[in-house]
Each structure stands twice: as structure tokens, then as C-alpha cells.
C-alpha positions, 0 to 999 in steps of 0.5 A: 262524433264531435271534439267535445263529446270524444274528450267527455268520454275519455274523461268520464271515468277520472272524474266517477274516480274524484267523486268515488274518492270525495264521497269515501273521504266524507263517509268515513269522516261523518262514520268518525265523528258519530261512532266517535269518543268524545270526552273533554280531559285536560291532558286530551285537550293538549296537544301533541301528548295523546292523552299523557299530564305533561310533567314539564316543558316540551324545550328541552335543550340538545347537544349539537351533536344529534344535529350533526348527525341528522347532517351527517346521515342526510349527507351520506344518504343523498351520496347513496342515491347519486352511487344508485342513480350511477348503478342503474346507469352502469353499463351505459357509463363504461369506464370511464363512470367505473373510475367516475365513481371510484373517485366519488367513492374514495372523496366519501371514505376521505369525509368520513375518516375525517370526522372519525379522526376530528372527533366528530362521531364520537360521542363518549368522553374524551380519551388519551390517545398514543401520543400523549393528546388530549383534545380539550373543550374549548375547541374541536381541534384545539389538544393538550399535552398529558403530564 
């Protein structure tokens, strides 16, 4: 047997699978076109509304706190991925890896404590603390002595 015949016999399942998938997708799309409902209305033609009549504009002004919470989630989620990789290689890293992971977790806890103390995780109204200081709305770090 020559090399091209050997290669053709090794690749034919992949080619058959490709044609099977293309045929299946085409069949499902054709069946959906034949059986599917067709109705035209103003609400059904609007994007992302699923046939529900819109009441107002979709452009809302959201607070930046939603963005901050999303950023915090991504940051701490990525750190969880790093810790998972550390846990997988735990035996190979030994005590050096363990101490590195403890330092990494300490930095995460310090960052979380800093965010908490800064008030980045507090969505409620400003509260009076025991020291007589309250947060002012002008900046996140500006404090005013309450009387």
C-alpha cells in the first residue's frame, strides 16, 4: 500500500463525521423552516425582546457599583484558578509552594479587607461610625466629622 492510500484510510472517519454533522445541521434547519411558526408583528421584529412590546428605551444608566462588583468577581475568580493550579501541583511544589500559596492568600485577604474598609463593597447609605466620621459623597476617601 502506498502512503496516500494509507492516509486516506486513516482519515475517512473524520470526513464521514464532517459530512454527517453538516447533513444533520442542514436537516435540522430545513425541518425548523418547514415546521416552524411564522408570524409578523411589530413586537416580534424587535431585537432581544422575544415578542414583548417595549415600554421605554433599553439604554439605562447603571451605577458604577455594578461594574466594580463585576471587576472584583473577575479578579477573585482568576485568583481561584491560580489556587486550583497550585492544588494540582501541591506534591511537586513542597513547602516552598505552600509558603508561596499562603503569601498569595494573605495578599488576597489584604486586598479584600482594603476594599471592604474603603467601602467599595457597601451599597447601603452612609452610616455613622463609632469615631464620629461619616463618608461624604464627594469622593470615596473624603470623610467629614459628624456633629
